VEXDOKE-817461 format. One record per residue: x, y, z of N, C-alpha, C, O, CB in turn; residue number from 1; chain. Coordinates in steps of 0.2 Angstrom, whole numbers, plus 5000, padded with zeros to 4 digits. Glycine has a CB too. Example, Ala and Ser with C-alpha at 12.3 -4.5 7.8 and 13.67 -1.06 7.14 Angstrom:
REM VEXDOKE-817461
((5066 4972 5039) (5062 4978 5039) (5066 4984 5039) (5071 4983 5042) (5057 4978 5045) 1 "A")
((5064 4989 5035) (5068 4995 5036) (5064 5000 5039) (5067 5006 5040) (5070 4997 5029) 2 "A")
REM end
This chain:
REM VEXDOKE-817461
((5004 4994 5000) (5000 5000 5000) (5004 5006 5000) (5009 5007 5004) (4995 5000 5006) 1 "A")
((5003 5011 4995) (5007 5017 4995) (5006 5021 5001) (5001 5022 5004) (5006 5021 4989) 2 "A")
((5011 5024 5003) (5011 5028 5009) (5009 5035 5007) (5013 5038 5003) (5018 5028 5013) 3 "A")
((5004 5038 5010) (5002 5045 5009) (5007 5050 5011) (5010 5049 5016) (4995 5047 5012) 4 "A")
((5008 5055 5007) (5013 5060 5009) (5011 5064 5015) (5005 5065 5016) (5015 5065 5003) 5 "A")
((5016 5066 5019) (5014 5069 5025) (5011 5076 5024) (5012 5079 5019) (5020 5070 5030) 6 "A")
((5006 5077 5028) (5002 5084 5027) (5006 5090 5028) (5011 5089 5032) (4996 5084 5032) 7 "A")
((5005 5095 5024) (5009 5101 5025) (5008 5104 5032) (5003 5104 5034) (5007 5106 5019) 8 "A")
((5014 5106 5035) (5013 5109 5041) (5009 5115 5042) (5009 5119 5037) (5020 5110 5044) 9 "A")
((5005 5116 5047) (5001 5122 5048) (5004 5127 5050) (5008 5127 5055) (4995 5120 5052) 10 "A")
((5004 5133 5047) (5007 5139 5049) (5002 5143 5054) (4998 5147 5053) (5008 5144 5043) 11 "A")
((5003 5140 5061) (4999 5143 5066) (4999 5150 5067) (4993 5153 5068) (5000 5139 5072) 12 "A")
((5004 5153 5067) (5004 5161 5068) (5000 5164 5062) (4996 5169 5064) (5011 5164 5068) 13 "A")
((5001 5162 5056) (4997 5165 5051) (4990 5163 5051) (4986 5168 5050) (5000 5162 5044) 14 "A")
((4988 5157 5053) (4981 5156 5054) (4978 5160 5060) (4972 5162 5059) (4980 5148 5056) 15 "A")
((4982 5161 5065) (4979 5165 5071) (4978 5172 5068) (4973 5176 5070) (4984 5165 5076) 16 "A")
((4983 5175 5064) (4982 5182 5062) (4976 5182 5057) (4972 5187 5058) (4988 5184 5058) 17 "A")
((4974 5177 5053) (4969 5177 5049) (4962 5177 5053) (4957 5181 5051) (4969 5171 5044) 18 "A")
((4962 5173 5058) (4956 5173 5062) (4955 5179 5066) (4949 5182 5066) (4957 5167 5068) 19 "A")
((4960 5182 5068) (4960 5189 5072) (4957 5194 5067) (4953 5198 5069) (4966 5191 5075) 20 "A")
((4960 5194 5061) (4957 5199 5056) (4950 5198 5054) (4946 5203 5054) (4961 5198 5049) 21 "A")
((4948 5192 5054) (4941 5190 5053) (4936 5193 5059) (4931 5196 5058) (4939 5183 5052) 22 "A")
((4939 5192 5065) (4935 5194 5071) (4935 5202 5071) (4929 5205 5072) (4938 5191 5077) 23 "A")
((4940 5205 5069) (4941 5212 5069) (4936 5215 5064) (4933 5220 5066) (4948 5215 5068) 24 "A")
((4936 5212 5058) (4931 5215 5053) (4924 5214 5055) (4920 5218 5054) (4932 5211 5047) 25 "A")
((4923 5208 5059) (4916 5208 5061) (4914 5213 5066) (4908 5215 5066) (4915 5201 5064) 26 "A")
((4919 5214 5071) (4917 5219 5076) (4916 5226 5073) (4912 5230 5075) (4923 5220 5081) 27 "A")
((4920 5228 5068) (4920 5234 5064) (4913 5235 5061) (4909 5240 5062) (4925 5235 5059) 28 "A")
((4910 5230 5058) (4904 5230 5055) (4898 5230 5060) (4894 5234 5059) (4903 5223 5051) 29 "A")
((4899 5227 5066) (4894 5227 5071) (4894 5234 5074) (4889 5237 5075) (4896 5222 5077) 30 "A")
((4900 5237 5075) (4900 5244 5078) (4897 5249 5073) (4893 5253 5075) (4907 5246 5079) 31 "A")
((4898 5248 5066) (4895 5253 5062) (4887 5252 5062) (4884 5257 5061) (4898 5251 5055) 32 "A")
((4885 5246 5062) (4878 5245 5062) (4875 5248 5069) (4869 5250 5069) (4876 5237 5062) 33 "A")
((4879 5247 5074) (4876 5250 5080) (4876 5257 5080) (4871 5260 5083) (4881 5248 5086) 34 "A")
((4881 5260 5077) (4881 5268 5077) (4876 5270 5072) (4874 5276 5072) (4888 5270 5074) 35 "A")
((4873 5266 5068) (4868 5268 5063) (4862 5271 5067) (4858 5275 5064) (4866 5263 5058) 36 "A")
((4861 5268 5073) (4855 5270 5077) (4857 5276 5082) (4853 5279 5085) (4853 5265 5081) 37 "A")
((4863 5278 5082) (4865 5284 5086) (4865 5290 5083) (4863 5291 5077) (4873 5282 5088) 38 "A")
((4866 5296 5087) (4865 5302 5084) (4870 5304 5078) (4869 5308 5074) (4866 5308 5089) 39 "A")
((4876 5300 5078) (4881 5302 5073) (4879 5300 5066) (4881 5303 5061) (4887 5298 5074) 40 "A")
((4874 5296 5065) (4871 5294 5059) (4864 5297 5058) (4861 5296 5052) (4871 5287 5058) 41 "A")
((4862 5302 5062) (4855 5305 5061) (4856 5311 5056) (4861 5314 5057) (4852 5307 5068) 42 "A")
((4852 5312 5052) (4853 5318 5047) (4853 5324 5051) (4857 5329 5049) (4847 5318 5042) 43 "A")
((4850 5325 5056) (4849 5332 5060) (4856 5333 5063) (4857 5339 5065) (4844 5332 5064) 44 "A")
((4860 5328 5064) (4867 5330 5067) (4871 5334 5062) (4876 5337 5065) (4870 5324 5070) 45 "A")
((4870 5333 5056) (4874 5337 5051) (4872 5344 5051) (4876 5348 5048) (4872 5334 5044) 46 "A")
((4867 5347 5055) (4866 5354 5055) (4871 5357 5059) (4873 5355 5064) (4859 5355 5058) 47 "A")
((4873 5363 5057) (4877 5367 5061) (4874 5370 5067) (4868 5370 5067) (4881 5372 5056) 48 "A")
((4878 5373 5071) (4876 5377 5077) (4871 5383 5075) (4866 5384 5078) (4881 5379 5081) 49 "A")
((4873 5387 5070) (4869 5392 5068) (4862 5390 5065) (4857 5393 5066) (4872 5396 5062) 50 "A")
((4862 5384 5061) (4856 5381 5059) (4852 5379 5064) (4846 5380 5064) (4858 5375 5054) 51 "A")
((4854 5376 5069) (4850 5374 5075) (4847 5380 5079) (4842 5380 5081) (4854 5369 5079) 52 "A")
((4852 5385 5079) (4849 5391 5083) (4844 5394 5079) (4839 5396 5082) (4855 5396 5084) 53 "A")
((4844 5394 5072) (4839 5397 5068) (4833 5393 5069) (4827 5396 5069) (4841 5397 5061) 54 "A")
((4833 5386 5068) (4827 5382 5069) (4824 5383 5076) (4818 5384 5076) (4830 5374 5068) 55 "A")
((4828 5383 5081) (4825 5384 5088) (4821 5391 5088) (4816 5391 5091) (4830 5384 5093) 56 "A")
((4824 5396 5086) (4821 5403 5086) (4815 5403 5082) (4810 5406 5084) (4826 5408 5084) 57 "A")
((4815 5400 5076) (4809 5400 5072) (4803 5396 5075) (4798 5399 5075) (4811 5397 5065) 58 "A")
((4805 5391 5078) (4800 5387 5082) (4797 5391 5088) (4791 5391 5089) (4803 5380 5084) 59 "A")
((4802 5394 5091) (4800 5398 5097) (4795 5404 5095) (4790 5405 5098) (4806 5401 5101) 60 "A")
((4797 5408 5090) (4793 5413 5087) (4786 5411 5085) (4781 5415 5085) (4796 5417 5082) 61 "A")
((4786 5405 5082) (4779 5402 5080) (4775 5399 5086) (4770 5396 5085) (4781 5397 5074) 62 "A")
((4778 5399 5092) (4775 5396 5098) (4775 5389 5098) (4771 5385 5101) (4768 5399 5099) 63 "A")
((4779 5386 5094) (4780 5378 5094) (4786 5377 5099) (4792 5375 5097) (4782 5376 5087) 64 "A")
((4784 5378 5105) (4789 5378 5111) (4792 5371 5112) (4798 5371 5113) (4786 5380 5117) 65 "A")
((4789 5366 5111) (4792 5359 5111) (4797 5358 5106) (4803 5355 5107) (4787 5354 5111) 66 "A")
((4796 5360 5100) (4801 5360 5094) (4807 5364 5096) (4812 5362 5094) (4797 5361 5088) 67 "A")
((4805 5370 5099) (4811 5374 5100) (4815 5371 5105) (4821 5372 5105) (4808 5381 5103) 68 "A")
((4812 5368 5111) (4816 5365 5116) (4821 5359 5113) (4827 5359 5114) (4812 5362 5121) 69 "A")
((4818 5356 5108) (4821 5350 5105) (4827 5353 5101) (4833 5350 5102) (4817 5346 5100) 70 "A")
((4826 5358 5097) (4832 5361 5093) (4837 5364 5098) (4843 5363 5096) (4829 5366 5089) 71 "A")
((4835 5367 5103) (4840 5370 5107) (4844 5365 5112) (4850 5366 5113) (4837 5376 5112) 72 "A")
((4841 5360 5113) (4844 5355 5117) (4849 5351 5113) (4855 5350 5115) (4839 5349 5120) 73 "A")
((4847 5350 5106) (4852 5347 5101) (4858 5352 5101) (4864 5350 5101) (4849 5346 5095) 74 "A")
((4857 5358 5100) (4862 5363 5100) (4867 5363 5106) (4873 5364 5105) (4859 5370 5099) 75 "A")
((4864 5363 5112) (4868 5363 5118) (4872 5357 5119) (4877 5357 5121) (4863 5364 5124) 76 "A")
((4869 5351 5117) (4872 5345 5118) (4878 5344 5113) (4883 5341 5114) (4867 5339 5117) 77 "A")
((4876 5346 5106) (4881 5344 5101) (4887 5349 5100) (4892 5348 5098) (4877 5343 5094) 78 "A")
((4885 5356 5102) (4890 5361 5101) (4890 5365 5108) (4889 5371 5108) (4888 5366 5096) 79 "A")
((4892 5361 5113) (4893 5365 5120) (4897 5371 5120) (4896 5375 5125) (4895 5360 5125) 80 "A")
((4902 5371 5116) (4907 5377 5116) (4905 5382 5111) (4909 5387 5110) (4914 5374 5116) 81 "A")
((4900 5381 5107) (4898 5386 5102) (4896 5393 5106) (4893 5393 5111) (4892 5383 5098) 82 "A")
((4896 5398 5102) (4894 5404 5104) (4886 5404 5105) (4883 5409 5108) (4896 5410 5100) 83 "A")
((4883 5400 5102) (4876 5399 5102) (4873 5395 5108) (4867 5395 5109) (4873 5396 5096) 84 "A")
((4878 5392 5112) (4876 5387 5117) (4872 5391 5123) (4867 5389 5126) (4882 5384 5120) 85 "A")
((4875 5397 5124) (4872 5402 5129) (4864 5403 5127) (4860 5404 5131) (4876 5408 5130) 86 "A")
((4863 5405 5121) (4857 5406 5118) (4852 5400 5119) (4846 5401 5122) (4857 5408 5111) 87 "A")
((4855 5394 5118) (4851 5388 5119) (4849 5387 5126) (4843 5386 5128) (4855 5382 5117) 88 "A")
((4853 5389 5131) (4852 5388 5138) (4846 5392 5140) (4842 5390 5144) (4858 5389 5142) 89 "A")
((4846 5399 5138) (4841 5404 5140) (4835 5402 5136) (4829 5403 5140) (4844 5411 5138) 90 "A")
((4835 5400 5130) (4828 5399 5127) (4825 5393 5129) (4819 5392 5128) (4829 5399 5119) 91 "A")
((4829 5388 5131) (4826 5382 5134) (4822 5384 5140) (4816 5381 5141) (4831 5376 5136) 92 "A")
((4825 5388 5144) (4821 5391 5150) (4815 5394 5148) (4809 5393 5151) (4826 5395 5154) 93 "A")
((4815 5399 5143) (4810 5403 5141) (4804 5398 5138) (4798 5399 5139) (4812 5408 5136) 94 "A")
((4806 5393 5134) (4801 5389 5131) (4797 5385 5136) (4791 5384 5136) (4804 5384 5126) 95 "A")
((4801 5383 5141) (4798 5379 5147) (4793 5383 5151) (4788 5381 5153) (4803 5376 5152) 96 "A")
((4795 5390 5152) (4791 5394 5155) (4784 5395 5151) (4779 5395 5154) (4794 5401 5156) 97 "A")
((4785 5396 5145) (4779 5397 5140) (4774 5391 5140) (4768 5392 5140) (4781 5398 5133) 98 "A")
((4777 5385 5141) (4773 5379 5141) (4770 5378 5148) (4766 5373 5149) (4778 5373 5140) 99 "A")
((4772 5382 5153) (4770 5381 5160) (4774 5375 5164) (4771 5373 5169) (4762 5379 5160) 100 "A")
((4779 5373 5161) (4784 5369 5165) (4788 5373 5169) (4794 5373 5168) (4788 5364 5159) 101 "A")
((4785 5375 5175) (4789 5380 5179) (4794 5377 5183) (4800 5380 5184) (4784 5383 5184) 102 "A")
((4794 5371 5185) (4799 5368 5188) (4806 5367 5184) (4811 5369 5186) (4798 5361 5191) 103 "A")
((4805 5365 5178) (4810 5364 5173) (4813 5371 5171) (4819 5372 5170) (4808 5361 5166) 104 "A")
((4808 5376 5171) (4810 5383 5169) (4815 5386 5174) (4820 5389 5173) (4804 5387 5168) 105 "A")
((4813 5385 5181) (4816 5388 5186) (4823 5385 5186) (4828 5388 5187) (4813 5387 5193) 106 "A")
((4824 5378 5185) (4830 5375 5185) (4835 5378 5180) (4841 5379 5181) (4829 5367 5184) 107 "A")
((4832 5379 5174) (4836 5381 5168) (4838 5388 5170) (4844 5390 5168) (4832 5381 5162) 108 "A")
((4834 5393 5172) (4836 5399 5174) (4841 5400 5179) (4846 5403 5179) (4829 5404 5176) 109 "A")
((4840 5396 5184) (4845 5396 5190) (4852 5393 5187) (4857 5395 5189) (4843 5392 5196) 110 "A")
((4852 5388 5183) (4858 5385 5180) (4861 5391 5176) (4867 5391 5176) (4856 5379 5176) 111 "A")
((4857 5394 5172) (4860 5400 5168) (4864 5405 5172) (4869 5407 5171) (4855 5403 5163) 112 "A")
((4860 5407 5178) (4863 5412 5182) (4870 5409 5185) (4875 5413 5186) (4858 5414 5188) 113 "A")
((4870 5403 5187) (4876 5400 5190) (4882 5400 5186) (4887 5401 5187) (4874 5393 5193) 114 "A")
((4880 5398 5179) (4885 5397 5174) (4888 5404 5172) (4894 5404 5170) (4883 5393 5168) 115 "A")
((4883 5409 5171) (4885 5415 5168) (4883 5421 5173) (4879 5425 5171) (4882 5416 5161) 116 "A")
((4886 5421 5179) (4884 5426 5184) (4884 5434 5182) (4881 5438 5185) (4887 5425 5190) 117 "A")
((4889 5435 5177) (4890 5442 5175) (4887 5444 5168) (4888 5449 5166) (4898 5443 5175) 118 "A")
((4883 5439 5166) (4880 5440 5159) (4875 5446 5160) (4871 5447 5165) (4877 5434 5157) 119 "A")
((4874 5450 5155) (4869 5456 5155) (4862 5453 5155) (4858 5458 5157) (4870 5460 5149) 120 "A")
((4861 5447 5154) (4854 5445 5154) (4852 5443 5161) (4846 5441 5162) (4853 5439 5150) 121 "A")
((4856 5443 5166) (4855 5440 5173) (4849 5444 5176) (4845 5440 5179) (4861 5441 5177) 122 "A")
((4848 5450 5176) (4841 5453 5178) (4835 5450 5176) (4830 5449 5179) (4841 5461 5177) 123 "A")
((4835 5449 5169) (4829 5446 5166) (4829 5439 5168) (4823 5436 5170) (4830 5446 5158) 124 "A")
((4834 5435 5169) (4834 5428 5171) (4831 5428 5178) (4827 5423 5180) (4841 5425 5171) 125 "A")
((4833 5432 5183) (4831 5432 5190) (4823 5434 5190) (4819 5430 5193) (4835 5437 5194) 126 "A")
((4821 5439 5186) (4814 5441 5185) (4810 5435 5183) (4805 5433 5186) (4813 5446 5180) 127 "A")
((4812 5431 5178) (4809 5426 5175) (4808 5420 5180) (4803 5417 5181) (4812 5423 5169) 128 "A")
((4813 5419 5184) (4813 5414 5189) (4808 5415 5194) (4804 5411 5196) (4820 5413 5193) 129 "A")
((4807 5422 5196) (4802 5424 5201) (4795 5423 5198) (4790 5421 5201) (4803 5431 5202) 130 "A")
((4794 5425 5191) (4788 5424 5188) (4786 5417 5187) (4780 5415 5187) (4789 5427 5181) 131 "A")
((4790 5412 5187) (4788 5405 5187) (4784 5403 5194) (4780 5399 5193) (4795 5400 5187) 132 "A")
((4786 5406 5199) (4783 5405 5205) (4776 5410 5206) (4771 5408 5208) (4787 5406 5212) 133 "A")
((4777 5416 5203) (4771 5420 5203) (4766 5418 5199) (4760 5418 5202) (4774 5427 5200) 134 "A")
((4767 5414 5194) (4762 5411 5190) (4758 5406 5193) (4752 5404 5191) (4764 5409 5183) 135 "A")
((4761 5403 5199) (4758 5397 5202) (4754 5399 5208) (4751 5395 5212) (4763 5392 5204) 136 "A")
((4753 5406 5209) (4750 5408 5215) (4742 5407 5214) (4739 5409 5209) (4751 5416 5217) 137 "A")
((4739 5404 5219) (4732 5402 5218) (4728 5407 5223) (4730 5412 5225) (4731 5395 5220) 138 "A")
((4722 5405 5224) (4717 5409 5229) (4720 5409 5236) (4724 5405 5238) (4710 5406 5229) 139 "A")
((4717 5413 5240) (4720 5415 5247) (4719 5409 5251) (4722 5408 5256) (4717 5421 5250) 140 "A")
((4715 5404 5250) (4714 5398 5254) (4719 5393 5252) (4718 5387 5255) (4706 5395 5253) 141 "A")
((4723 5394 5247) (4728 5389 5246) (4735 5390 5249) (4736 5396 5252) (4729 5388 5238) 142 "A")
((4739 5385 5248) (4746 5386 5251) (4749 5392 5247) (4749 5393 5241) (4750 5379 5250) 143 "A")
((4753 5396 5251) (4756 5402 5249) (4763 5401 5248) (4767 5406 5247) (4755 5408 5254) 144 "A")
((4766 5395 5247) (4773 5394 5246) (4775 5397 5239) (4780 5401 5239) (4774 5387 5245) 145 "A")
((4771 5397 5234) (4774 5400 5228) (4774 5408 5229) (4779 5411 5226) (4769 5399 5222) 146 "A")
((4770 5411 5232) (4770 5418 5233) (4776 5420 5237) (4780 5425 5236) (4764 5421 5237) 147 "A")
((4778 5416 5242) (4784 5417 5247) (4790 5417 5243) (4795 5421 5243) (4784 5413 5253) 148 "A")
((4790 5411 5238) (4796 5410 5234) (4797 5416 5229) (4803 5418 5228) (4796 5404 5231) 149 "A")
((4792 5418 5226) (4792 5423 5221) (4794 5430 5225) (4799 5433 5222) (4785 5425 5218) 150 "A")
((4792 5432 5231) (4794 5438 5234) (4802 5437 5235) (4805 5442 5234) (4790 5438 5241) 151 "A")
((4804 5432 5238) (4811 5431 5239) (4815 5432 5233) (4820 5436 5233) (4813 5424 5242) 152 "A")
((4813 5430 5227) (4817 5431 5221) (4817 5438 5219) (4822 5441 5217) (4815 5426 5216) 153 "A")
((4811 5441 5219) (4810 5447 5216) (4814 5452 5221) (4816 5457 5218) (4802 5449 5216) 154 "A")
((4814 5451 5227) (4817 5456 5232) (4825 5455 5231) (4829 5460 5231) (4816 5454 5239) 155 "A")
((4827 5449 5229) (4834 5448 5227) (4836 5452 5221) (4841 5455 5220) (4836 5441 5226) 156 "A")
((4831 5452 5216) (4832 5456 5210) (4832 5464 5211) (4837 5467 5209) (4826 5455 5205) 157 "A")
((4828 5466 5215) (4827 5473 5217) (4833 5476 5221) (4836 5481 5220) (4821 5475 5220) 158 "A")
((4836 5471 5225) (4842 5473 5229) (4848 5473 5225) (4852 5477 5226) (4843 5468 5235) 159 "A")
((4849 5468 5220) (4855 5468 5216) (4855 5473 5211) (4860 5475 5209) (4856 5461 5214) 160 "A")
((4849 5474 5208) (4849 5478 5202) (4844 5484 5203) (4839 5484 5199) (4847 5474 5196) 161 "A")
((4844 5488 5208) (4839 5493 5208) (4839 5498 5202) (4845 5500 5200) (4841 5497 5215) 162 "A")
((4833 5499 5200) (4833 5504 5194) (4833 5500 5188) (4831 5503 5183) (4838 5509 5194) 163 "A")
((4834 5494 5188) (4834 5490 5182) (4827 5489 5180) (4822 5489 5184) (4838 5483 5182) 164 "A")
((4826 5489 5173) (4819 5488 5171) (4815 5482 5173) (4809 5482 5175) (4819 5488 5163) 165 "A")
((4819 5477 5174) (4815 5471 5177) (4814 5471 5185) (4809 5468 5187) (4820 5464 5176) 166 "A")
((4818 5475 5188) (4817 5476 5195) (4811 5481 5196) (4807 5480 5201) (4823 5480 5198) 167 "A")
((4810 5485 5191) (4804 5490 5192) (4798 5486 5190) (4793 5486 5193) (4805 5495 5186) 168 "A")
((4798 5481 5185) (4793 5477 5184) (4791 5472 5190) (4785 5470 5190) (4794 5472 5178) 169 "A")
((4796 5470 5194) (4795 5466 5199) (4791 5469 5205) (4787 5465 5209) (4801 5463 5202) 170 "A")
((4791 5476 5205) (4788 5479 5211) (4780 5477 5212) (4778 5476 5217) (4789 5486 5211) 171 "A")
((4776 5478 5207) (4769 5477 5207) (4768 5469 5209) (4763 5468 5212) (4765 5479 5201) 172 "A")
((4772 5465 5206) (4772 5458 5208) (4773 5457 5215) (4770 5452 5218) (4776 5454 5203) 173 "A")
((4778 5460 5218) (4779 5459 5225) (4773 5461 5229) (4771 5458 5234) (4785 5464 5227) 174 "A")
((4770 5467 5227) (4764 5469 5231) (4758 5464 5230) (4754 5463 5235) (4761 5476 5228) 175 "A")
((4757 5461 5225) (4752 5456 5224) (4754 5449 5228) (4749 5446 5231) (4751 5454 5216) 176 "A")
((4760 5448 5228) (4762 5442 5233) (4760 5443 5240) (4758 5439 5243) (4769 5440 5232) 177 "A")
((4762 5449 5242) (4761 5451 5249) (4753 5451 5250) (4751 5449 5256) (4764 5458 5251) 178 "A")
((4749 5454 5246) (4742 5454 5247) (4739 5447 5247) (4735 5445 5251) (4739 5457 5241) 179 "A")
((4742 5442 5243) (4740 5435 5243) (4741 5432 5250) (4737 5428 5253) (4743 5431 5237) 180 "A")
((4747 5433 5252) (4749 5430 5259) (4745 5433 5265) (4743 5430 5269) (4757 5431 5260) 181 "A")
((4744 5440 5264) (4740 5443 5269) (4733 5440 5269) (4729 5439 5274) (4740 5451 5268) 182 "A")
((4730 5439 5263) (4723 5437 5262) (4723 5430 5265) (4718 5428 5268) (4721 5436 5255) 183 "A")
((4728 5426 5265) (4728 5419 5268) (4728 5420 5275) (4725 5416 5278) (4734 5415 5265) 184 "A")
((4732 5424 5278) (4732 5425 5285) (4725 5427 5288) (4723 5424 5293) (4737 5431 5287) 185 "A")
((4721 5431 5284) (4715 5433 5286) (4710 5427 5285) (4706 5426 5290) (4712 5439 5282) 186 "A")
((4711 5423 5280) (4707 5417 5279) (4708 5412 5285) (4703 5410 5288) (4709 5414 5272) 187 "A")
((4714 5411 5287) (4715 5407 5292) (4712 5410 5299) (4710 5406 5303) (4723 5405 5293) 188 "A")
((4713 5416 5300) (4711 5419 5306) (4703 5419 5307) (4701 5417 5312) (4713 5427 5306) 189 "A")
((4700 5420 5301) (4693 5419 5301) (4691 5412 5303) (4686 5410 5306) (4689 5421 5294) 190 "A")
((4694 5407 5300) (4693 5400 5302) (4694 5399 5309) (4689 5395 5312) (4698 5395 5298) 191 "A")
((4699 5401 5312) (4700 5400 5319) (4695 5404 5323) (4692 5401 5328) (4707 5403 5322) 192 "A")
((4693 5410 5321) (4687 5414 5324) (4681 5410 5325) (4678 5409 5330) (4686 5420 5321) 193 "A")
((4679 5407 5319) (4673 5403 5318) (4673 5397 5323) (4668 5394 5325) (4671 5401 5311) 194 "A")
((4679 5394 5323) (4680 5388 5327) (4681 5390 5335) (4682 5385 5339) (4686 5384 5325) 195 "A")
((4681 5396 5336) (4681 5399 5343) (4688 5398 5346) (4689 5397 5352) (4676 5395 5348) 196 "A")
((4693 5398 5342) (4700 5398 5344) (4702 5405 5344) (4706 5407 5339) (4705 5393 5340) 197 "A")
((4700 5409 5348) (4701 5416 5348) (4708 5419 5348) (4710 5424 5345) (4697 5420 5353) 198 "A")
((4712 5416 5353) (4719 5418 5353) (4723 5416 5347) (4727 5421 5345) (4722 5414 5359) 199 "A")
((4722 5411 5344) (4725 5409 5338) (4723 5414 5332) (4727 5416 5328) (4724 5402 5335) 200 "A")
((4716 5415 5332) (4714 5420 5327) (4717 5427 5328) (4719 5430 5323) (4706 5420 5328) 201 "A")
((4717 5429 5334) (4720 5436 5336) (4727 5436 5334) (4729 5441 5331) (4720 5437 5344) 202 "A")
((4731 5431 5334) (4738 5431 5332) (4738 5432 5325) (4742 5436 5322) (4741 5424 5334) 203 "A")
((4734 5428 5321) (4734 5429 5314) (4732 5436 5311) (4735 5439 5307) (4729 5424 5310) 204 "A")
((4727 5439 5315) (4725 5446 5313) (4730 5451 5314) (4731 5456 5311) (4718 5448 5316) 205 "A")
((4734 5450 5320) (4739 5455 5322) (4745 5454 5317) (4748 5459 5316) (4741 5453 5329) 206 "A")
((4746 5448 5315) (4751 5447 5310) (4750 5451 5303) (4755 5454 5300) (4752 5440 5308) 207 "A")
((4744 5452 5301) (4742 5455 5296) (4744 5463 5297) (4746 5466 5292) (4734 5455 5294) 208 "A")
((4742 5465 5303) (4743 5473 5304) (4751 5474 5304) (4753 5479 5301) (4740 5475 5311) 209 "A")
((4755 5470 5307) (4762 5471 5308) (4766 5470 5301) (4771 5473 5300) (4765 5467 5313) 210 "A")
((4764 5464 5298) (4768 5462 5292) (4766 5464 5285) (4769 5465 5280) (4769 5455 5292) 211 "A")
((4759 5465 5285) (4756 5467 5279) (4751 5473 5280) (4745 5472 5279) (4752 5461 5276) 212 "A")
((4754 5479 5282) (4749 5484 5284) (4746 5488 5278) (4741 5491 5279) (4753 5489 5288) 213 "A")
((4748 5487 5272) (4746 5492 5267) (4744 5488 5260) (4745 5490 5255) (4751 5497 5265) 214 "A")
((4741 5482 5261) (4739 5478 5255) (4732 5477 5255) (4730 5473 5250) (4743 5471 5256) 215 "A")
((4728 5480 5259) (4721 5480 5258) (4717 5476 5263) (4711 5476 5262) (4719 5477 5251) 216 "A")
((4720 5473 5268) (4716 5469 5273) (4717 5473 5280) (4715 5470 5285) (4719 5462 5273) 217 "A")
((4719 5479 5280) (4720 5482 5287) (4714 5483 5291) (4714 5481 5297) (4724 5489 5286) 218 "A")
((4709 5486 5288) (4703 5487 5291) (4699 5481 5293) (4696 5480 5299) (4698 5491 5287) 219 "A")
((4699 5476 5289) (4696 5469 5291) (4700 5466 5297) (4697 5463 5301) (4696 5464 5285) 220 "A")
((4706 5466 5297) (4710 5463 5302) (4709 5467 5309) (4708 5464 5314) (4718 5464 5301) 221 "A")
((4708 5474 5308) (4707 5478 5314) (4700 5476 5317) (4699 5475 5323) (4707 5485 5313) 222 "A")
((4695 5475 5313) (4688 5473 5315) (4688 5466 5319) (4685 5466 5324) (4683 5473 5309) 223 "A")
((4692 5461 5316) (4692 5455 5319) (4696 5455 5326) (4695 5451 5330) (4695 5450 5315) 224 "A")
((4701 5459 5326) (4705 5460 5332) (4701 5462 5338) (4701 5460 5343) (4711 5465 5331) 225 "A")
((4697 5467 5336) (4692 5470 5341) (4687 5464 5344) (4686 5464 5350) (4688 5476 5339) 226 "A")
((4685 5461 5339) (4680 5455 5341) (4683 5450 5345) (4680 5448 5350) (4677 5452 5334) 227 "A")
((4689 5448 5343) (4693 5443 5347) (4694 5446 5354) (4694 5442 5359) (4699 5441 5343) 228 "A")
((4697 5452 5354) (4698 5455 5361) (4692 5455 5365) (4693 5454 5371) (4702 5461 5360) 229 "A")
((4687 5457 5362) (4680 5457 5366) (4678 5451 5369) (4676 5450 5375) (4675 5460 5362) 230 "A")
((4679 5445 5365) (4677 5439 5368) (4682 5436 5373) (4680 5434 5378) (4677 5434 5362) 231 "A")
((4688 5438 5372) (4693 5435 5377) (4692 5439 5383) (4693 5437 5389) (4700 5436 5374) 232 "A")
((4690 5446 5383) (4689 5450 5389) (4683 5447 5393) (4684 5447 5399) (4688 5457 5387) 233 "A")
((4678 5445 5389) (4672 5442 5393) (4674 5436 5396) (4671 5434 5402) (4666 5441 5388) 234 "A")
((4678 5432 5393) (4680 5425 5396) (4684 5426 5403) (4684 5422 5407) (4684 5421 5391) 235 "A")
((4687 5432 5403) (4692 5433 5409) (4688 5437 5415) (4690 5437 5420) (4698 5438 5407) 236 "A")
((4682 5439 5413) (4678 5443 5418) (4674 5438 5422) (4670 5440 5426) (4674 5448 5415) 237 "A")
REM end
């Protein structure tokens, strides 16, 4: 029987290199397919920062605030060092304010102030943050936290930038906030009075006189103070 010639020796290093090349090629293909779903392969990523800024402003002016937010967020995320990034930060806040997303708007305004404390838009930014709370003020029987927060911000504005147009605009809002809080004190005082908790009621009405003397509840508070004092005097006699 003829003897078969010995098999050619296998070049193991060469085979290993060929296998590694095949695996690497497969990984490259997998990565490319994976990236196809990422932002790098989306058509809108090809837009420049000025184009995204223009898209955002057009949407904002047309009151398409959600589209504006989307465009400005893309601008801020893709071009964080662009000269338009600051515009994006501010208009994201403004668009959320217009949509009534006050929590998001306050966060955006405060972030802008923290990042750009010397920017010329800061008086406007502080004013708008105050307006986010001002817009949430409800009737006097409701919680007055929004009014208190609005006052705090507006007073910070008037203290830092006296005479600024936004500080001047804030003044009537401060008065309305004070009136709302005073009205709440009167409302609670009347509740205590009807429940015959006269000392608690008296405390509320006196608070109106001392802390909110000129907002429209002075005479009503005085009347109830006299009523409470009369009842308490009779109880002691």
